[in-house]
C-alpha positions in Angstrom: 91.4 -16.7 37.0 88.7 -14.0 36.9 86.9 -12.9 33.8 88.6 -9.5 34.0 92.0 -11.2 34.0 91.3 -13.0 30.8 89.8 -9.8 29.2 93.1 -8.0 30.0 95.2 -10.7 28.4 93.1 -10.5 25.2 93.1 -6.7 25.3 96.9 -6.7 25.3 96.9 -8.7 22.0 94.0 -6.9 20.5 94.1 -3.4 21.9 91.8 -2.0 19.1 89.0 -4.3 20.0 86.2 -4.2 22.6 86.5 -7.3 24.7 83.9 -8.9 27.0 84.5 -12.0 29.0 82.1 -14.2 31.0 83.1 -17.2 33.1 81.6 -20.2 34.8 84.4 -21.8 36.8 87.2 -22.3 34.3 85.0 -22.1 31.3 85.1 -18.8 29.5 83.2 -16.9 26.8 85.1 -14.2 25.0 83.3 -11.8 22.8 85.5 -9.5 20.7 84.3 -6.7 18.5 86.7 -4.8 16.2 87.3 -3.6 12.7 90.4 -5.9 12.4 88.0 -8.9 11.9 86.6 -7.5 8.6 87.1 -10.1 5.9 88.6 -12.7 8.3 87.4 -16.3 8.4 86.0 -17.5 11.7 89.1 -19.7 12.2 91.4 -16.7 11.8 89.4 -14.7 14.3 89.6 -17.5 16.8 93.4 -18.0 16.2 93.9 -14.3 17.1 92.2 -14.7 20.4 93.6 -18.1 21.2 97.1 -16.6 20.7 96.5 -14.3 23.6 95.5 -17.2 25.9 97.8 -20.1 24.8 99.7 -20.2 28.1 96.6 -20.3 30.2 95.1 -23.0 28.0 98.2 -25.0 28.1 98.6 -25.0 31.8 94.8 -25.7 32.3 94.0 -22.4 34.0 91.4 -22.0 31.3 89.8 -25.4 30.6 87.2 -24.4 28.0 87.0 -21.3 25.8 84.2 -20.2 23.5 85.1 -17.3 21.2 82.7 -15.0 19.3 84.3 -12.3 17.2 82.5 -9.7 15.1 83.1 -6.5 13.2 81.2 -3.5 14.6 78.6 -3.8 11.8 78.1 -7.5 12.6 77.8 -6.8 16.3 75.3 -3.9 15.7 73.2 -6.2 13.5 73.3 -9.0 16.1 72.2 -6.5 18.9 69.2 -5.4 16.7 67.7 -8.9 16.7 
């Protein structure tokens, strides 16, 4: 599965977010940026993204997944470092 395929699956669940995906084999890093994450705990943010990829995780297409989810303000502050 290509990184863009994973990004498309996440975008279907979170169409209001900017999604970036990198992969190394079947290990993926998903970065999501969106207003919807405002006030959410890190666990809730991860659950939203995991829900988009449950099938691929269950069948082993995605072996490992790292999730980083930010509000636009958090993302902008992080980019300014």
